N, C-alpha and C positions, 0 to 999 in steps of 0.2 A: 585288724592286723596289728601285731606288735613289732615295733622296729627298735633295734638296739643301735645307738649312734655314739660315736666317739671321735675325738680329734686330738692332735697334739696342739702345742701353743700356736703354731702357724695357722691352724684351722679353727681355733677357738671362736673367733668372731663369727665366722660363717656357720659354725655349728649352732651357735645361739640363734641365728636367724632360721636355720632349718628346723630346729626344735620348736620354735614358736609357730612357724607356718605349718609344719607337718602334724603338730599336736592338735590341730583343728580337725583332722580326719583320722589319724592313727594314734594308737597308744605308743608313747615314746619311752624308751629306757635310756637315760642319759648316762653313759659310762665314763664321762669326763673327757678331757681335763676341764677343770672349772676356772681356769685363769689363763693369762698369757705368759705365765712363768714357764721357762724352758723345762720340757719333759722329754722323755724318750718315746717315740711313736709306737714301738713294738708293744709297750705295756698296754696301750689303749686298743691296739689292734687285737691283742689277746683277749681283753675283756669283752669286746664286741663279738668276736668270733666264737668264744666259748658260749655266749648266750645263744647264738644262732645254732651252733653244733649240738647243744644240749636240748634244744627245742623251747627254751625260755623266751626266745624271740623268733619271729617268722623270717625276718630278713635283717640285714645290718647295713649301716652306712658309716664309712670312715673318711676323714678329711685330714690331710696334712698339707705341706707346702705345694707339692706337685701331685700327690696321690700315689706316686710310685712306691715309696717306702711302705706306706700302709698296705698297698696291694701285695707287695712281696711278703710282708709279715703275715697278712691275713691268709694267704694261700698255704702257709705252713700248717695251719690247723686242719686236722682230719675232717672231711665233710664239707669244707668250704670251697666255693667257687667264686672268688673275688674278681671283679672286673673293674679296670680303670676306664672310666667314661669321661668324655670331654664335650659331648654334645648329645642331643636327643636321639640321634640315629644310633650312636654306639650304645647308649643306654637301652634302647628298644631291642637292638640285636643281641645284646648280652643276655637279655631275658629270653627272647624268642628262640635263639639258637643254642645258647650255652647254659640256660637255667641258672644264671648267676644268682647267688643268694647274699652276696655282699657287694655293695656299690662303693667304689673308691673315687674320690675327686680331689683336685688340688686347688687350694685357696689362693695360691699365687698365680694360678692359670685362669680360674673362673671367678666371676663375682658371685656373691651370695644369691642374688636373684636368679641367675642362670642355673646355679646349683639346685635351687628349689624346683625349677621347671624340669631339669634333668631327673631329679629324684622322683617327681610325680609320674613322669613317663615310665621310668624304671619300675616303680611299684605297681603301676596300672597295667603293665604288660605281662601276659602269661607266657609260660613256656609252651612252645609249639609242639614239642614231642616229635613223633614220627621218626624220620631218619636222624634227627638230631639227638634223640634219646640214646641210640646206639653209640654215638660219638661221646656224649656226656658220660655214659657208662664206662667207656674205655678210659676216659680221663680219671674217673673215680677209682677204677681198678689199678691205677698207677700208684695209689697211696699205700700199697702193701706195707 
C-alpha cells in the first residue's frame, strides 16, 4: 500500500515519526513540509490529496496543529473523503462506515506515538460497504 503524507510546520515533528514507523510496512510518499519553518497547510493538503485522487497513492495522511484546517482543505479535492480522527475508535469508524481515504490528525492534540497507533488502525480497517456504500455514494454525488 502506498501512503501519501504531509504536514505543515506544526505537524512536522510528528510527520517525521510517522514516516519512520509506517515506512517499515508501507511505501511512503513524503509530500512535505521538510522543516519547522512556517508554511501554509492548504499547500500540503493539496499535494497529498492530489496523489490520492490521481491514484498515485492509495491513502493519505495529513497533520497540522489541530487537524481541522488540513481536513477542511483536503475535502475540497474531488474524490477525497478526509476524516479528522483523534482516537482509534474514530479512525476505525471513519474507514468502516465512511470509506475515508485521507486521515487528518492534530499534533497539538495528539502525541506522535498515539498518531502512529491511530494511523495503523485506520490503514488496517477495511470499508464495510453494505448500507454504508449508499451513504458514501450520496456524499460523493454532492461534488457536482
